[in-house]
Backbone bond lengths (Angstrom), bond angles and torsions (degrees), N, CA, C in turn:
res aa  C-N    CA-C-N  psi(-1)  N-CA   C-N-CA  omega(-1)  CA-C   N-CA-C  phi
1 M - - - 1.463 - - 1.528 108.93 -
2 P 1.355 120.11 126.90 1.466 121.49 179.54 1.508 111.71 -61.00
3 D 1.357 114.58 157.83 1.461 119.62 -178.06 1.519 111.77 -62.55
4 S 1.359 116.38 -33.93 1.461 118.73 -177.34 1.526 112.55 -69.76
5 K 1.336 116.60 -16.57 1.451 120.21 -177.87 1.514 112.07 -111.41
6 K 1.312 118.43 18.41 1.458 120.79 177.36 1.521 109.96 -64.76
7 P 1.330 116.95 136.57 1.476 119.17 179.85 1.520 110.47 -67.11
8 S 1.308 115.77 149.38 1.454 120.61 179.15 1.521 111.08 -72.60
9 F 1.326 114.44 171.89 1.461 119.83 179.88 1.519 111.52 -61.54
10 F 1.321 116.77 -42.85 1.466 120.33 -178.51 1.528 110.69 -68.00
11 T 1.329 116.24 -32.61 1.470 119.63 176.97 1.522 110.60 -66.24
12 R 1.337 115.48 -41.23 1.460 119.37 178.22 1.531 111.31 -64.36
13 V 1.327 117.02 -39.09 1.461 120.33 177.54 1.518 110.68 -63.52
14 R 1.350 116.13 -43.02 1.463 119.97 179.62 1.533 109.84 -63.48
15 W 1.322 116.10 -41.88 1.460 119.77 178.37 1.534 111.08 -61.99
16 F 1.324 116.60 -37.75 1.462 119.91 -179.32 1.527 111.02 -61.08
17 F 1.340 116.00 -46.44 1.461 119.34 -179.07 1.532 111.53 -73.15
18 Q 1.321 116.78 -22.53 1.461 120.08 176.04 1.519 112.26 -84.53
19 G 1.326 116.81 -7.41 1.448 120.02 -179.45 1.513 113.44 84.01
20 R 1.339 118.18 23.76 1.460 121.33 179.37 1.527 110.15 -96.75
21 T 1.338 116.18 154.56 1.458 121.65 177.11 1.521 109.64 -80.51
22 S 1.355 115.26 -178.51 1.466 119.73 -178.92 1.511 112.57 -66.88
23 T 1.338 117.41 -17.01 1.467 120.83 177.60 1.517 112.28 -98.49
24 G 1.335 117.05 3.96 1.453 120.68 178.10 1.515 114.51 90.93
25 E 1.345 118.16 2.64 1.462 120.57 179.84 1.524 110.32 -72.81
26 R 1.333 114.97 151.50 1.454 120.49 -176.27 1.528 110.39 -73.69
27 G 1.332 117.53 137.22 1.448 122.50 177.89 1.513 110.86 -143.44
28 M 1.322 116.48 -158.02 1.461 120.33 179.31 1.515 109.76 -77.88
29 G 1.314 116.10 132.99 1.449 121.17 -178.97 1.517 112.62 -68.46
30 F 1.337 114.59 162.34 1.464 119.64 -178.27 1.525 111.30 -61.81
31 G 1.328 116.41 -43.34 1.459 119.26 178.64 1.519 112.11 -63.26
32 S 1.339 116.28 -39.53 1.463 119.56 178.24 1.518 111.27 -65.67
33 Q 1.329 116.63 -37.71 1.464 120.04 177.36 1.529 111.14 -63.22
34 I 1.315 117.09 -43.17 1.466 120.71 179.53 1.515 110.67 -62.94
35 L 1.336 117.25 -45.25 1.465 120.67 179.91 1.526 111.11 -64.13
36 S 1.328 116.54 -39.48 1.473 119.59 179.02 1.516 111.14 -64.94
37 Q 1.336 116.48 -42.52 1.465 119.95 179.94 1.526 111.02 -66.00
38 L 1.328 116.64 -40.57 1.462 119.62 178.36 1.524 111.23 -65.11
39 F 1.332 117.04 -39.16 1.463 120.77 178.58 1.530 110.86 -64.82
40 L 1.342 116.60 -44.60 1.466 119.70 178.82 1.523 111.44 -65.06
41 L 1.339 116.05 -37.06 1.469 119.42 177.47 1.522 110.53 -65.03
42 L 1.328 116.99 -40.10 1.465 120.48 177.91 1.532 110.69 -63.70
43 M 1.327 117.30 -42.73 1.462 120.64 178.39 1.533 111.11 -63.10
44 A 1.342 116.44 -38.77 1.458 119.85 178.88 1.530 110.90 -63.95
45 V 1.333 116.32 -40.92 1.462 120.17 178.69 1.527 110.59 -65.04
46 I 1.341 116.07 -43.52 1.462 120.35 -179.29 1.526 111.04 -61.83
47 V 1.339 116.94 -37.91 1.464 120.67 -177.68 1.524 111.55 -78.73
48 L 1.324 117.01 -42.68 1.458 120.72 -171.07 1.525 113.37 -83.06
49 Y 1.338 117.96 -31.04 1.459 117.80 -174.64 1.524 113.14 -65.60
50 P 1.336 120.68 -41.56 1.473 117.84 175.48 1.517 113.17 -59.01
51 I 1.345 115.91 -37.09 1.465 118.68 177.37 1.524 110.47 -65.29
52 L 1.330 115.87 -43.78 1.456 120.23 177.18 1.518 111.19 -61.69
53 W 1.316 116.92 -36.86 1.459 121.27 179.78 1.532 110.94 -66.02
54 V 1.336 116.70 -41.92 1.468 120.02 177.88 1.522 110.61 -64.28
55 V 1.329 116.39 -42.78 1.465 119.88 178.80 1.519 110.74 -62.44
56 S 1.341 116.51 -45.08 1.459 119.85 -179.76 1.524 111.61 -64.96
57 M 1.337 117.41 -35.65 1.451 120.94 178.89 1.534 111.39 -66.17
58 S 1.338 116.06 -33.28 1.462 118.85 179.40 1.524 111.73 -70.11
59 F 1.337 116.77 -25.43 1.465 120.77 178.16 1.525 112.64 -98.53
60 D 1.324 117.62 1.82 1.458 121.61 -175.79 1.533 110.12 -69.75
61 P 1.331 118.19 120.07 1.470 119.92 -178.22 1.530 113.10 -75.30
62 R 1.337 118.49 -11.81 1.465 120.41 -176.74 1.523 112.56 -76.95
63 D 1.360 117.41 -23.26 1.465 121.54 -177.80 1.528 110.14 52.23
64 I 1.326 115.89 55.54 1.461 121.35 -176.38 1.529 110.37 -66.68
65 S 1.316 115.21 148.92 1.460 120.65 -177.17 1.522 112.78 -88.96
66 R 1.324 116.20 -16.97 1.461 118.49 -178.54 1.524 109.77 -150.97
67 P 1.327 118.71 103.46 1.467 120.99 -177.66 1.522 111.18 -78.13
68 T 1.313 116.74 94.98 1.465 120.90 -176.53 1.522 113.14 -109.03
69 E 1.327 118.42 -6.77 1.453 120.62 -176.40 1.523 111.24 -107.07
70 L 1.317 115.32 147.41 1.452 122.81 175.65 1.523 107.70 -101.69
71 R 1.312 115.43 98.04 1.469 120.16 -173.28 1.519 110.05 -84.00
72 L 1.330 116.13 126.43 1.456 120.20 177.47 1.515 111.43 -68.16
73 N 1.317 116.93 -30.33 1.466 121.05 175.07 1.525 107.92 -113.40
74 P 1.340 118.29 93.13 1.460 120.46 -172.34 1.519 113.62 -62.20
75 F 1.338 117.76 -25.55 1.448 120.78 -175.93 1.530 112.63 -98.82
76 Q 1.316 115.79 17.33 1.457 119.64 178.48 1.532 110.38 -68.02
77 G 1.303 116.48 133.77 1.468 120.61 178.88 1.502 114.70 99.02
78 G 1.344 118.50 2.90 1.457 120.45 177.11 1.518 112.79 96.05
79 L 1.338 114.92 173.73 1.457 122.57 -178.26 1.523 110.32 -120.78
80 S 1.314 115.94 150.60 1.461 121.03 178.49 1.523 109.09 -144.57
81 L 1.335 116.31 139.82 1.463 122.66 178.19 1.528 111.94 -99.17
82 K 1.318 117.00 11.13 1.458 120.26 -176.03 1.528 112.04 -61.83
83 A 1.346 116.91 -40.11 1.468 119.87 -179.27 1.524 110.47 -62.32
84 Y 1.328 116.85 -41.16 1.468 119.80 178.71 1.528 110.95 -67.22
85 Q 1.311 116.73 -40.36 1.465 119.91 178.92 1.525 111.20 -63.33
86 D 1.327 116.31 -42.91 1.470 119.63 179.46 1.525 111.58 -65.57
87 V 1.329 116.55 -40.81 1.470 120.16 -179.37 1.521 110.67 -66.70
88 I 1.321 116.88 -40.49 1.474 120.18 179.80 1.520 110.92 -67.33
89 N 1.327 117.30 -39.10 1.472 120.36 -179.05 1.532 111.59 -71.79
90 Q 1.324 117.60 -48.47 1.466 121.35 -177.98 1.521 108.55 -155.59
91 P 1.340 118.00 94.61 1.468 119.91 -175.03 1.522 113.46 -65.53
92 T 1.348 118.13 -38.67 1.465 121.31 -179.42 1.526 109.14 -137.59
93 A 1.315 114.85 -179.96 1.472 119.36 178.65 1.521 112.49 -73.51
94 N 1.322 117.88 -14.84 1.461 120.66 178.65 1.527 110.77 -68.57
95 P 1.327 117.78 146.68 1.469 121.02 -178.38 1.518 112.42 -77.21
96 V 1.321 116.75 62.90 1.465 121.35 178.82 1.515 108.01 -144.24
97 S 1.322 116.71 136.47 1.460 122.17 -175.62 1.525 110.49 -86.57
98 L 1.329 114.82 166.28 1.462 119.57 177.90 1.521 110.45 -65.28
99 G 1.327 117.40 -36.43 1.463 120.18 177.90 1.518 112.23 -61.12
100 Q 1.335 116.90 -41.84 1.453 120.20 178.70 1.528 111.03 -67.05
101 L 1.325 116.72 -39.31 1.463 120.05 177.37 1.526 111.22 -63.03
102 M 1.331 116.38 -43.95 1.458 120.25 179.02 1.517 111.11 -65.42
103 F 1.319 116.60 -39.77 1.458 120.14 179.44 1.527 110.50 -64.18
104 N 1.318 117.06 -42.49 1.467 120.26 177.85 1.528 111.22 -61.88
105 S 1.329 117.01 -47.29 1.460 120.41 -179.05 1.523 111.35 -66.49
106 F 1.338 116.43 -41.32 1.467 120.11 -178.91 1.524 110.79 -66.60
107 R 1.314 117.04 -42.96 1.465 120.65 178.84 1.520 110.45 -63.68
108 L 1.323 116.41 -44.60 1.451 120.54 -179.23 1.530 111.13 -64.42
109 A 1.340 117.50 -46.71 1.459 121.11 -177.22 1.524 111.88 -69.09
110 T 1.335 117.23 -40.96 1.459 120.24 -177.99 1.517 111.73 -67.17
111 L 1.330 116.95 -48.95 1.462 119.94 -178.62 1.525 111.63 -65.34
112 T 1.330 116.76 -37.16 1.467 119.35 177.62 1.521 111.00 -66.60
113 G 1.337 116.89 -41.44 1.460 119.76 178.07 1.515 112.53 -64.26
114 I 1.343 116.84 -41.96 1.465 120.63 178.56 1.523 110.90 -65.67
115 A 1.346 116.47 -43.00 1.467 119.81 179.93 1.524 111.18 -63.76
116 S 1.331 117.08 -36.66 1.464 119.92 -178.67 1.523 111.55 -66.49
117 I 1.338 118.29 -36.33 1.466 118.90 -179.96 1.529 111.22 -81.01
118 I 1.337 117.85 -30.90 1.472 119.16 178.72 1.525 110.27 -68.33
119 V 1.333 116.38 -51.98 1.461 119.78 179.68 1.527 110.82 -69.36
120 G 1.332 116.11 -40.92 1.455 119.90 -175.93 1.511 113.83 -66.85
121 V 1.337 118.97 -36.65 1.457 120.07 -176.48 1.522 111.09 -69.99
122 F 1.339 117.53 -36.21 1.464 119.20 177.92 1.529 111.04 -71.19
123 A 1.335 116.30 -41.41 1.462 119.45 178.61 1.526 110.97 -65.87
124 S 1.329 116.82 -43.89 1.461 119.58 -179.26 1.526 111.32 -67.51
125 Y 1.328 117.63 -33.42 1.466 120.27 177.26 1.529 110.17 -66.09
126 A 1.335 116.75 -39.90 1.464 119.87 177.50 1.525 110.75 -63.31
127 F 1.338 117.25 -42.75 1.465 120.08 178.89 1.525 111.79 -67.78
128 S 1.323 117.36 -31.90 1.453 121.29 -175.91 1.527 113.09 -81.21
129 R 1.321 117.26 -37.74 1.464 120.24 -171.60 1.525 114.06 -107.09
130 L 1.308 118.52 -30.76 1.456 121.18 -173.05 1.517 110.94 -97.01
131 R 1.314 115.48 152.25 1.460 122.75 175.24 1.517 107.25 -120.45
132 F 1.322 117.35 112.77 1.449 121.92 -176.27 1.515 109.25 -141.22
133 A 1.328 115.10 163.94 1.457 120.52 -177.87 1.526 110.40 -66.18
134 G 1.316 116.41 133.85 1.456 121.65 179.40 1.513 114.27 84.06
135 R 1.333 117.68 9.60 1.468 120.54 -177.53 1.519 111.46 -62.36
136 Q 1.321 117.28 -47.82 1.455 120.85 -178.53 1.534 111.30 -64.89
137 A 1.332 116.04 -39.79 1.465 119.20 179.60 1.522 110.99 -64.54
138 L 1.319 116.75 -40.06 1.464 120.01 179.06 1.527 110.98 -67.04
139 M 1.323 117.54 -38.23 1.461 120.00 177.62 1.523 111.06 -64.42
140 I 1.324 116.77 -39.92 1.467 120.29 176.81 1.529 110.10 -65.09
141 A 1.342 116.56 -37.70 1.460 120.02 178.02 1.528 110.87 -64.31
142 V 1.328 116.83 -41.36 1.466 120.43 177.38 1.524 110.43 -62.86
143 L 1.327 116.82 -43.00 1.465 120.52 179.31 1.527 111.06 -65.96
144 T 1.317 116.83 -35.64 1.464 120.66 179.01 1.521 110.80 -65.36
145 V 1.319 115.90 -45.29 1.472 119.64 177.89 1.522 110.54 -63.86
146 L 1.343 116.76 -35.26 1.459 120.87 179.25 1.522 111.57 -63.54
147 M 1.333 117.42 -36.13 1.461 121.16 -179.37 1.525 112.75 -81.17
148 L 1.321 117.36 -16.27 1.460 120.51 -178.55 1.529 110.06 -77.18
149 P 1.322 120.26 130.59 1.473 121.06 177.39 1.528 110.68 -58.57
150 S 1.312 116.04 130.96 1.467 119.95 -175.72 1.520 112.15 -62.52
151 I 1.331 116.71 -31.24 1.465 119.14 -178.08 1.538 111.26 -69.51
152 A 1.329 116.86 -19.89 1.466 119.61 179.33 1.526 111.68 -71.04
153 T 1.332 117.18 -20.54 1.465 120.61 -178.86 1.524 112.78 -90.91
154 L 1.330 118.52 -4.41 1.456 120.90 -174.83 1.533 113.43 -62.85
155 P 1.329 120.49 -43.03 1.474 118.24 178.98 1.525 113.01 -58.87
156 A 1.343 116.67 -43.85 1.464 119.50 179.48 1.525 111.32 -65.70
157 L 1.325 117.20 -41.97 1.464 120.32 178.85 1.524 111.41 -66.19
158 F 1.320 116.72 -36.66 1.463 120.55 178.46 1.530 109.92 -61.06
159 V 1.320 117.40 -48.17 1.471 121.06 -178.80 1.521 110.93 -66.57
160 L 1.332 116.47 -41.59 1.463 120.59 -177.51 1.525 111.77 -65.33
161 L 1.333 116.48 -50.19 1.465 119.98 -177.57 1.522 112.11 -72.28
162 N 1.317 117.30 -26.96 1.461 120.65 -179.98 1.530 111.84 -68.31
163 K 1.336 117.17 -21.89 1.460 120.58 179.40 1.526 112.79 -78.21
164 V 1.317 117.12 -13.88 1.474 120.87 -179.52 1.524 108.17 -89.20
165 Q 1.316 116.27 101.26 1.457 122.88 -179.90 1.529 109.00 -129.58
166 I 1.333 115.82 131.91 1.461 121.65 -176.84 1.522 108.12 -123.35
167 D 1.316 115.97 128.24 1.460 121.31 177.62 1.525 109.58 -78.51
168 I 1.337 115.31 121.47 1.468 121.33 177.95 1.516 107.65 -123.90
169 G 1.330 116.17 95.15 1.459 120.27 -178.62 1.509 111.26 64.35
170 N 1.321 114.81 -120.65 1.465 120.43 -179.91 1.527 113.11 -92.50
171 S 1.317 117.53 2.50 1.458 121.66 -178.05 1.524 110.18 -121.64
172 V 1.316 114.98 165.14 1.460 121.84 179.95 1.528 108.02 -121.94
173 F 1.336 115.87 124.47 1.462 121.00 177.33 1.518 109.12 -88.03
174 N 1.322 115.72 118.79 1.467 121.81 177.99 1.525 108.50 -104.69
175 L 1.326 115.88 119.21 1.463 119.87 -175.90 1.522 111.88 -62.29
176 R 1.314 117.64 -36.25 1.458 119.96 179.66 1.518 111.48 -64.23
177 N 1.316 117.93 -41.86 1.460 122.78 -177.10 1.534 110.69 -89.59
178 S 1.320 115.86 53.82 1.463 120.88 -179.33 1.520 109.13 -154.89
179 L 1.328 115.66 160.58 1.457 119.86 177.13 1.520 111.60 -66.39
180 I 1.344 116.80 -27.75 1.465 119.51 177.13 1.523 110.20 -64.51
181 G 1.333 116.71 -44.08 1.452 120.36 178.12 1.514 112.49 -63.44
182 V 1.342 116.36 -40.89 1.469 119.82 176.90 1.522 110.28 -62.88
183 G 1.355 116.36 -41.69 1.455 120.11 178.87 1.518 112.38 -61.96
184 L 1.343 117.24 -41.92 1.464 120.33 178.15 1.527 111.23 -64.90
185 A 1.333 116.52 -40.10 1.467 119.80 179.07 1.529 111.10 -65.09
186 V 1.339 116.89 -43.38 1.464 120.16 179.06 1.523 110.55 -67.81
187 L 1.333 116.30 -37.94 1.465 120.55 179.82 1.521 111.81 -63.23
188 S 1.321 116.74 -35.31 1.462 119.79 178.77 1.526 111.83 -63.30
189 G 1.319 116.94 -26.36 1.458 120.46 178.32 1.520 113.91 -89.91
190 S 1.348 117.53 -27.78 1.466 120.73 -178.03 1.524 113.43 -88.65
191 L 1.338 117.60 -22.52 1.465 120.12 -178.91 1.529 113.63 -62.48
192 P 1.337 120.43 -43.35 1.473 118.48 -179.80 1.522 112.90 -56.83
193 F 1.338 117.81 -42.89 1.465 119.26 177.85 1.522 110.91 -65.54
194 A 1.333 116.90 -41.44 1.460 120.17 179.88 1.527 111.09 -60.47
195 I 1.322 116.42 -44.41 1.463 120.03 -179.82 1.525 110.78 -65.11
196 W 1.312 116.82 -45.93 1.465 120.66 -177.14 1.522 111.36 -65.81
197 N 1.314 117.41 -42.93 1.458 120.72 -178.05 1.527 111.60 -68.90
198 M 1.341 116.95 -44.48 1.461 119.61 -178.90 1.521 111.54 -71.84
199 K 1.320 117.93 -31.70 1.462 119.92 176.43 1.522 110.33 -62.16
200 G 1.329 117.22 -42.71 1.454 120.25 177.61 1.516 112.52 -62.15
201 Y 1.335 117.38 -36.44 1.464 120.22 179.48 1.527 110.73 -72.36
202 L 1.326 117.36 -42.11 1.465 120.02 -179.80 1.517 111.86 -63.86
203 D 1.328 116.70 -28.08 1.467 119.63 177.12 1.525 111.54 -63.71
204 T 1.331 117.72 -24.70 1.471 120.74 -178.97 1.519 112.89 -83.63
205 I 1.324 118.34 -12.51 1.464 121.75 178.71 1.522 108.39 -84.11
206 P 1.328 119.05 121.26 1.471 120.76 -176.23 1.528 112.07 -60.80
207 K 1.315 115.24 136.54 1.463 119.73 177.02 1.527 111.38 -67.74
208 E 1.338 116.06 -23.22 1.463 119.62 -178.16 1.524 112.06 -61.06
209 L 1.332 117.19 -27.86 1.459 119.61 178.42 1.523 110.79 -65.43
210 E 1.314 116.75 -41.14 1.457 120.07 177.32 1.531 110.84 -69.66
211 E 1.318 116.30 -38.62 1.459 119.34 178.68 1.524 110.88 -64.22
212 A 1.326 117.31 -37.77 1.469 120.08 176.84 1.524 110.92 -64.95
213 A 1.337 116.42 -37.89 1.463 119.36 177.43 1.523 111.02 -66.16
214 L 1.334 117.06 -36.83 1.464 120.25 177.44 1.518 111.08 -65.60
215 I 1.325 117.22 -38.16 1.460 121.01 177.83 1.526 110.57 -65.30
216 D 1.332 116.94 -34.51 1.467 121.11 179.55 1.519 112.79 -76.44
217 G 1.321 118.25 -1.64 1.455 120.71 174.90 1.512 115.53 110.14
218 C 1.330 118.46 3.64 1.462 120.64 179.08 1.529 110.14 -78.14
219 T 1.291 114.99 148.22 1.460 120.26 170.38 1.533 108.27 -79.00
220 P 1.342 118.36 165.44 1.472 119.00 177.47 1.523 113.12 -57.12
221 N 1.329 117.59 -37.47 1.475 119.68 178.07 1.519 111.38 -67.28
222 E 1.338 116.24 -41.31 1.467 119.40 178.59 1.524 110.90 -65.47
223 A 1.319 117.55 -37.54 1.470 120.48 177.92 1.520 110.70 -63.32
224 F 1.328 115.75 -37.92 1.463 119.06 178.68 1.520 111.19 -67.33
225 F 1.328 117.44 -49.16 1.460 120.60 -174.78 1.524 112.96 -74.67
226 R 1.331 118.31 -27.80 1.459 120.51 -175.87 1.529 113.36 -97.23
227 V 1.332 116.99 -22.15 1.466 119.81 -176.21 1.527 111.24 -115.58
228 T 1.320 116.08 -60.67 1.471 119.78 -172.62 1.517 112.21 -70.10
229 L 1.331 117.14 -45.73 1.461 119.94 -176.22 1.527 112.78 -63.06
230 P 1.359 120.07 -45.31 1.480 118.22 176.58 1.522 113.36 -61.48
231 L 1.331 117.27 -33.75 1.465 119.77 178.59 1.523 112.24 -72.71
232 S 1.325 116.73 -15.33 1.473 121.26 -179.01 1.524 112.35 -93.27
233 T 1.315 118.15 10.55 1.464 120.97 -177.41 1.527 113.25 -54.77
234 P 1.348 119.89 -43.87 1.478 118.36 -179.85 1.518 113.88 -58.90
235 V 1.324 117.50 -46.53 1.466 119.07 -177.40 1.517 110.86 -72.82
236 L 1.330 118.38 -29.25 1.460 120.23 175.13 1.525 110.46 -65.48
237 A 1.331 116.36 -42.30 1.468 120.07 179.26 1.522 111.09 -65.07
238 V 1.344 116.86 -41.97 1.462 120.56 179.69 1.517 111.14 -65.09
239 T 1.331 116.45 -44.36 1.462 120.56 -179.13 1.519 111.09 -64.28
240 F 1.330 116.37 -40.61 1.462 118.99 177.77 1.516 111.07 -63.96
241 F 1.322 117.10 -44.09 1.463 119.71 -177.93 1.521 111.43 -63.80
242 L 1.324 117.23 -44.12 1.459 119.82 -179.63 1.526 111.09 -66.08
243 G 1.345 116.27 -38.37 1.460 118.93 175.71 1.512 112.06 -66.36
244 F 1.329 116.51 -40.35 1.461 121.23 177.70 1.518 111.07 -63.47
245 M 1.329 116.61 -45.87 1.466 120.50 -176.74 1.525 111.56 -66.60
246 S 1.336 116.87 -43.62 1.464 119.42 -178.76 1.526 111.44 -65.73
247 T 1.327 117.48 -35.60 1.470 120.24 178.91 1.521 111.09 -76.62
248 W 1.328 117.16 -35.88 1.455 121.27 179.29 1.528 111.42 -62.34
249 T 1.321 116.48 -37.37 1.464 120.69 -178.62 1.532 112.08 -98.49
250 E 1.320 118.09 8.69 1.459 121.34 -178.48 1.529 110.47 -71.79
251 F 1.338 115.47 137.48 1.454 120.26 -176.94 1.522 113.31 -128.70
252 A 1.334 117.59 -46.45 1.467 121.32 -170.14 1.522 111.95 -60.33
253 T 1.334 117.12 -46.81 1.470 120.08 -177.91 1.520 111.10 -65.09
254 S 1.322 116.60 -45.52 1.464 120.26 -179.62 1.521 111.08 -62.60
255 W 1.317 116.87 -43.02 1.467 120.55 -178.30 1.522 111.82 -66.16
256 L 1.314 117.14 -33.78 1.461 121.11 -179.25 1.524 112.06 -79.76
257 F 1.332 117.62 -34.61 1.455 121.03 -171.79 1.530 113.38 -90.62
258 L 1.321 118.03 -40.10 1.458 121.36 -168.48 1.519 111.86 -91.79
259 T 1.330 115.42 141.03 1.470 121.51 176.10 1.521 112.53 -127.06
260 N 1.322 117.49 -18.04 1.465 121.24 -179.49 1.526 109.64 -86.56
261 P 1.351 118.78 120.62 1.475 120.23 -178.73 1.526 113.50 -56.84
262 K 1.334 118.01 -27.30 1.462 120.09 -179.65 1.531 111.95 -68.86
263 D 1.322 117.59 -16.40 1.465 121.56 177.88 1.519 112.65 -101.44
264 F 1.324 118.09 2.57 1.459 120.89 -176.58 1.533 110.30 -65.13
265 T 1.332 114.84 152.85 1.454 121.93 178.19 1.528 110.21 -105.23
266 L 1.325 115.69 175.38 1.458 120.77 -178.48 1.526 111.75 -63.72
267 M 1.324 117.12 -39.58 1.460 119.40 -178.64 1.525 111.07 -67.31
268 M 1.322 117.82 -33.51 1.464 120.42 176.55 1.523 110.17 -67.42
269 A 1.342 116.44 -40.69 1.461 120.04 177.94 1.521 111.11 -65.53
270 L 1.339 116.72 -38.03 1.465 119.67 178.29 1.520 110.80 -64.28
271 Y 1.304 117.19 -39.90 1.461 120.29 178.00 1.528 111.10 -66.96
272 N 1.333 116.87 -35.11 1.465 120.28 179.29 1.525 112.61 -66.88
273 M 1.330 116.89 -16.24 1.458 120.06 178.94 1.525 111.76 -79.61
274 V 1.326 117.60 -14.90 1.455 121.02 -178.85 1.525 109.07 -78.18
275 G 1.323 116.47 126.22 1.451 121.49 179.15 1.513 111.82 -83.01
276 Q 1.314 115.05 178.50 1.456 119.68 -179.72 1.522 111.17 -67.64
277 Y 1.324 116.81 -33.02 1.463 122.17 179.11 1.525 108.49 -124.03
278 S 1.321 115.82 162.67 1.461 119.84 -176.44 1.519 112.48 -63.07
279 N 1.354 116.96 -34.70 1.462 118.90 -178.44 1.526 112.62 -81.63
280 S 1.325 117.50 -1.36 1.456 120.31 175.97 1.528 112.16 -103.29
281 T 1.321 117.19 8.23 1.460 122.17 177.67 1.522 109.71 -98.64
282 P 1.339 119.25 127.66 1.467 121.31 176.89 1.528 110.29 -75.69
283 W 1.324 116.00 89.67 1.458 119.78 -169.96 1.521 113.05 -65.40
284 S 1.309 118.46 -35.44 1.461 119.85 177.88 1.525 110.21 -64.43
285 H 1.333 117.08 -42.34 1.460 120.80 177.39 1.532 110.61 -67.52
286 F 1.333 116.40 -37.99 1.459 120.78 178.22 1.531 110.54 -62.39
287 A 1.342 116.66 -42.98 1.460 120.52 179.22 1.524 111.12 -67.26
288 A 1.329 117.13 -41.17 1.465 120.09 178.42 1.518 111.16 -62.86
289 M 1.327 116.62 -41.81 1.458 120.77 177.62 1.523 110.82 -63.68
290 S 1.319 117.69 -38.31 1.463 121.53 178.96 1.524 110.89 -63.39
291 I 1.329 116.97 -41.74 1.459 120.77 178.86 1.522 110.47 -64.04
292 L 1.314 117.39 -43.27 1.466 120.99 -179.96 1.525 111.18 -64.99
293 I 1.319 117.52 -33.28 1.463 120.69 178.15 1.529 110.83 -71.45
294 A 1.333 116.71 -35.87 1.463 120.42 -176.43 1.521 113.01 -76.21
295 L 1.322 118.38 -24.05 1.464 120.86 -175.13 1.532 113.41 -61.30
296 P 1.335 121.24 -49.07 1.468 119.71 -178.92 1.524 113.70 -58.99
297 V 1.336 117.30 -39.79 1.462 120.08 178.59 1.525 110.15 -63.84
298 T 1.323 116.41 -39.04 1.461 120.54 177.98 1.519 111.07 -63.57
299 I 1.329 116.93 -41.11 1.463 120.95 179.94 1.527 110.55 -65.46
300 V 1.329 117.08 -44.00 1.464 120.16 178.34 1.525 110.23 -62.21
301 Y 1.330 117.36 -39.48 1.465 120.50 179.62 1.524 111.21 -63.08
302 L 1.327 117.99 -37.12 1.460 120.48 179.77 1.523 111.62 -62.17
303 F 1.328 117.28 -29.78 1.456 120.83 -179.80 1.533 112.19 -77.97
304 V 1.326 117.46 -29.25 1.466 120.28 -173.73 1.519 112.75 -111.47
305 Q 1.337 118.89 5.30 1.456 119.85 -173.37 1.525 112.58 -65.34
306 R 1.326 118.62 -30.02 1.460 119.64 -179.02 1.529 112.47 -69.17
307 Y 1.345 116.56 -21.40 1.449 120.30 176.78 1.531 112.18 -94.60
308 F 1.322 116.51 -11.67 1.463 119.48 -165.26 1.518 112.69 -66.09
309 V 1.325 117.78 -51.33 1.460 120.88 -173.93 1.522 110.77 -64.05
310 G 1.333 116.43 -49.86 1.456 119.65 -178.18 1.509 112.98 -64.78
311 G 1.329 117.17 -45.72 1.462 120.47 -177.05 1.500 112.31 -65.39
312 L 1.332 117.76 -41.99 1.465 121.00 -177.39 1.523 111.28 -74.92
313 A 1.352 117.00 -42.10 1.457 119.99 -176.60 1.522 111.61 -67.93
314 I 1.341 116.98 -47.44 1.456 119.25 -177.76 1.514 110.72 -67.18
315 G 1.332 116.51 -42.77 1.459 119.69 -179.98 1.513 112.31 -63.45
316 G 1.342 117.17 -39.40 1.444 120.26 -178.87 1.513 112.88 -73.17
317 V 1.354 117.33 -38.15 1.464 120.12 -176.61 1.513 111.31 -74.76
318 K 1.325 116.36 -44.46 1.453 119.93 -175.78 1.518 112.67 -79.22
319 G 1.353 118.30 -15.59 1.454 119.92 -178.61 1.493 112.02 -69.08
């Protein structure tokens, strides 16, 4: 717009309240902007206040037996680290420390996440690049398993894994009653999503890149590991994080399969803190334990967040 035709100050003000840009183009009105901001602020309060309440309860020195009040000032009355100290020293009555619980959960979640991307990337690459008999039927089978609730498969997995028993000296190793068995059961539920999501992402990688690598002298395996796999880093990070998070917070399989306290996970210990009645639950300790459980997932997310949006969106849309 030439300088001689620049809108006046009052024109710009009128455009602002009408929702127009500096060039006079139509946009969101002032009233609509206010309503949108108020709605987003309300959503932020709804999401953040429960988290703030849990954090404040973990620092609450009163150790109340029943949190029935909605305190406008969550930190009123001072702060105390006693709940965290008690949880770190002895989270439950079971003879297992918080370090052992974290190690069990971390080992289970990490290995399951790694296994899901290792197996899933090869399977998804086969579905994406190869044409073989039964390909469509297998893809439908993967989608069917993906839609099936994972908890519905627990009885069958319990019976199947319980039959695998190995004599080791004077003891018997039962696959069902072990973290390995829990990992296999969880992996059976996370693999369909991993395959489906990564297959959709691999479909977006041009085949011409692999063909160019083959022309330059690479074998098909070298083309995959040197070209396709590095380009799949975003979806690999997303798949690992989702597998890690779902296994870290998994409860039903662990509670059904495990009986040895030394193999218990963090979610099992958190459930053991719940009393028979609401006033018999140590809510400050429960909140402190919840915060400690949430921290590792938050840390892992900080490492993979730059890949998260692209890997999840492209994989989900193109799948």
